[in-house]
N, C-alpha and C positions, 0 to 999 in steps of 0.2 A: 150588667156591669161585667167588664172584661177583666179577667185575672191573668196577669203575665208572670209566669215563674221566672225569676231572675236570680243570678248570683249576687251575693252581697256586694254592694258598692259598684255594681255594674253601671247603673245610671247615676250620674252626678246630680241631676235635677230634672224637674218635670219639663222644663224647656228643652233639655237634652233629649228627652223621650219624644217630644213633639217633632224634633228634627229627624229622628230615626224613623218615626211612623210616616212622616211626609216623604222620606226617601224610599220607603218600602212599597213596592207595587202590589204586594200580596195583602196589605192591610189598609184598604181605602176607607173602611167603615168604622175604624176604631176611633173612639172619642178619647182624646188624651185626658180630658177632665174627669172621666168616669173610669179610670184605670186604677185598680187596686194592686198595690205592690205586695208581693209575698216573697219571702226568702226561702229558697230550697237549697238543700245541700247537693251539690254536683260532685261527681268524682274528680279528684285532683289528678291532673295529668302533668307529670314532671317534664322539664325541658329536654331531658335526655331522650324521652319517648317521642317527642315531636321533631327533633333534629334528624336530618338525614346523615347517614354514615359519612365520615370524612376520611380522606385518603392520606392518612399519616402526615397531616400538615405540621404536626408538632415535631417531626423528625427532620434532622438536617440531612444534607446530601450524602455525607459520609456514612450515616446510619443506613440510608437507603441502598447505597452501593454495597455495604457490608451485608445487608439482608439479601441482596441480589446474588451474593456469592463471591464478592471481591475480597481478597485478603488485605491485610494492612499494607503490604508492599505494593499491591495493585492500586489501592486507593492513593498511596503516596505518589506513585508514578503518574496517575491520572491528574491529581491536583497540581503536580509539578508542570505538566504539559498544559493544563487548562485550569488556572487558579480560579476562574470565575465560577467553577462548579460549586465552590464553597457557598456562594450566595444564591445558587439556583433554587427556585421554588420546587418543592416536591411535586406539585401538580404539573410542572413543566418537565421534570426529569423522569418521572415514572412512566409516562406514556412512551417515551423514546426507548427506555429499557424494555418495555413490554413488546415493542415492535421487534427489537433485536432478539428477545427471548422467543417470540413466535417464529422467527426465522431459524431458530436452533443455535444461535450464537451464545457463547459462554462468557464468563468474566475475563478469561485470558484473551478471548477475541476482542473484547471491549478495550483492553489495554493496548492491543496492537492497533485498533482503529483510532483511538485517541492519540497514539504515538505518531501516526502518519497523517492524521487529520485532526489537529488539536481543537479546532472550532466545530467539530462535527456535532457535538451535543448542543451547540448554540443554534443550529439550524432547525427549521420547522420541517421535519421529515414527514409529517402527517398530511401535507398537501398533496392531493392526487395520489395517495399512497397505494390504494387498491389497484388503480390503473397501472401504476409503475411496477408493482410487484407482479401483476399478471403478465406484463410485457417481459420482465426479467425472467420469469419462470419459463415462458415460451422461448426466450432467446437461449438460455443456458441449458434448458431441458433436464436439469438434475438439481436436486436440493443441495447435494454436497458440493457440486461445482459452483452453484450460486453463492453458497456461504463462503467458499474460498475466494471467489471474486470480490465479494463485499469486504472481506477482511483486507484484501490487497488494495482495493479501491472503494472506500466507504462512500465516495461521492456518487456511486451508482444509485444510492437511495435519495439523491438530491437532484441529479441531472434531469432536465426536461426531456421527455421521451421524443417529442416531435421535432424539437429544434437542435438537440445535441446528440442523442443516441441513434435514432433512425437514419439521419443523413450520413453518419459515419459508416454504419453497417451497409447502407446502400452503396456508398462509394467503393468499399472493398469488394462487394459483390460485383460491381460493375468492372472492377479491375481484375476479376477472375478468382478472387478468394471466396470460396463458399463458406456458409455459416458454420459448418462443422469444423473447418480449419481455423476460423476466426475466433472461436470460443477459447481454445487454449492460449491464443495470443492475447486476448483480453485479460486473461488471468495473470500471465507472466509479465505483461507490459501494461501497467495500470494507466499510463498516460495516453493510450491510443485514442480514447474518446475525446479527451480534451485538446490534444495537440495535432491530430492527424490533418494533414493538408498536402495536396499534390499540385505542383505548378509545372510549367513547361520545362524548366531547368531540371527539376527532379526526374520527370518522366524521360528526358533526354539522357540523363546519366544512367537511369535504370536500363534503357535500351542498349547503352554502350557496354554494360556489364556482360551482356550476352546471355543472361539468365531469362529463360522463357517462362510463360505462365504454367507450363506443364512440369516444371522442375520442383522438387521438394523444397529447394532453398528459396523459391520465389516469394512465398508468403512472408518468410522472415525478413528477406531483403526489402520487400515492399513496405512493411510496417516500420522498419528502422529508418528508411528514407522518409516516410510520411511524417514521423514524429520529430525528425531533425530539421533544424532551420537550414535554408539554402546556403546562407553565408557560412555556417559551420561546416557543411559538407565540402564546399569549395576550399575552405581553409585547410581541412584535413587532407584533401587531395593534393594541394600544394605542398603540404608538409612531407608527404611520401615522395613527391618529385625531387625534393632536396637530397634524397639518398640514392639518386641514380635511376629511379623508375621513370619511364615515359608515362604520359597521360593514359594511354591505352592499357599499359601494364597495371597502373593503379586501379583502373576500372575492372580489369580482369581479376585482380587480387580481391577487390571488394565483392565480386561475384562469387569467388571461392569461399570467402569468409566475411559475410556482411557485418558480423559483430565487431570487426575492426573499426567500423565507423563509430562505435560507442566508446572507444578508447580516447583518453585525453591526448592532446598533442605532446605533452611532457612525457607520458608513458611511451608513446611511439618513438620519440627522440632518444630516450635512454636505452631502450631495447635495441634499436637500430644502430646506435653508435657503438654499443658493446659488440653486437653480432658482426658488424662490418669492420670495426676498428681493432678490437681485441682478438676476436675469434678468427678474423681474416676470411670470413665467408662472403660470397658474392651476393649481390642483390637478387640474382636469379635463383639462388638457393632459398631465399626468403619468399620469393614468388611461388615456389613449389611447396614451401613449408610455412604457411602463415602462422602456425602455432608459435614460431620464434618471436613474434610480436605480442602474442597473447599471454604467454606464461610469465610467471613472476621472475623478474630479473635477479633480485638479491637471493631469494630462497631456492631457486631452481637453476637458472642458467649459470650465474657466476659460481655458485657452490659446486656444481657438478663439473664445470669446466676446469676450475682450479684443482679439484680433486683428481681430475685426469692428468693434470700436470704433475701432481704429487706422485701418482702411480707410475708415471713415466720416469720421474727422477729416481724412484726406488727400483726401477727395472722389473716391475711386476706385470703379470698378465691376468686378465685381459685389460687392454688399454682402451681409454676413451678417445679414440681417434677415428678419422674418416667417417664412413657410413655409420659406424657404431656410435659416433658422437650424437647424431640426430636421434638415433634409437634410444640412447641413454637419457636424453632430455625429455623424451615422451613417456618414459617409464613412470610407474607409480613409485612412491617413496619406498614401500616395502620391497618391491622387486628390485629397485636400484641397489639398495643395501645388500640384498642377497647375492646379486650378480657381481658387484664390484668390491665389496668390503668383506662380507661374511664368508666368502669363498677362500680367504687366506687363513693362515695360522692365527692362533689367538692373540699373540703379541703384536703381529703386524696388523691384524684387524682392529685391535684396540687403538693403535697409533693412527690408523686411517680414520677411525671413528672420531677421535679427538679432533683431528684436523677438520673433518667434515662438519662437526657441530660448531667448532669455532668460526669457521668460514660462514656457515649458514646463519648464525645468530649475530654476526658482526653488523653493527648499525651502519647505515649509509652515511657518508660524510655530511655533517651538519644536520643529520636527521633528528638528533636529540634536541637541537636548539631551535628546530622549526616549530612555529606556532601551530599547535594542534587544534583543529576545530572538529567538534562532534557533529556529524551530519544526522539530522533528525527528519523523519518524514520521507517523502519521495524525493529522489535526486533530481529536482527540477533545475 
């Protein structure tokens, strides 16, 4: 007779036992009619000992972010930019934070990432992650530079290597920009990977600027033209022509300062109107001094030009006229005050400083009534 030690109430009936014996390949000779049931005490195993550890499923996303090092202000800003984080499962959020942590990114970096890419935490960054990180490490050649690039453009952890990153890098190398020169550009201009394209019109304009591949300005000019739309480039060239420049002069101006192409049409119009109309400077002066279009009109050009008129009315020296005018506009704030205001007696300097501050912080006409929009993320 076979004796089977069993836990109490394990078998509900003899028919139940027959089914178990029939399904057991190791007990073909057991006769279910000759089985004697005995009850033995087996050690009790609690459910907590059998369950595998869980990854903080009872915590909400705020608690996980707090545990990761985010302050209450950081969490509030993240939730404001991406409200869906509130309902995100811990099993989805924690692996993404772990990836960022392994890269050396901190909670403050996470706030910057979410601010410029609100949906970043919604993407599956674990797809082909090892291959992507290996390529990015070989591209940026430095952990610190890679972290800075990811904070500036978090989509580097999402882009497809073979269809998005490698073709752009190959295009710039073909145009004469080596990888060591391209790395700083990828950091300072996050839109290069996404928006770079070169057509015949862009290449024709680049040739007309006269900037060759051996120039230090070439890589900056090439990237700015590549990420700009052809229609936008032509519109901005036409805008400069309205102020007396020929087409060749505009191209030469862009060759001297390619960053002019990043300015809005309104910014260029306001600066050029004041420089040509109020200051009575010629377009040729602007061609030789592109900073006149770049500097802030209200805080620098207008303020210092009107202060020069005040100094002239008071008969003081030195005066902001002639060649000294352009030099004064290029000075830092500290040096400008030292040269033209602090050099006078205390009462005169105080009068000039009051005039200077009043002019500097005077709001532009209709500026206070203009609808203000807060730009968040990358300026696409």
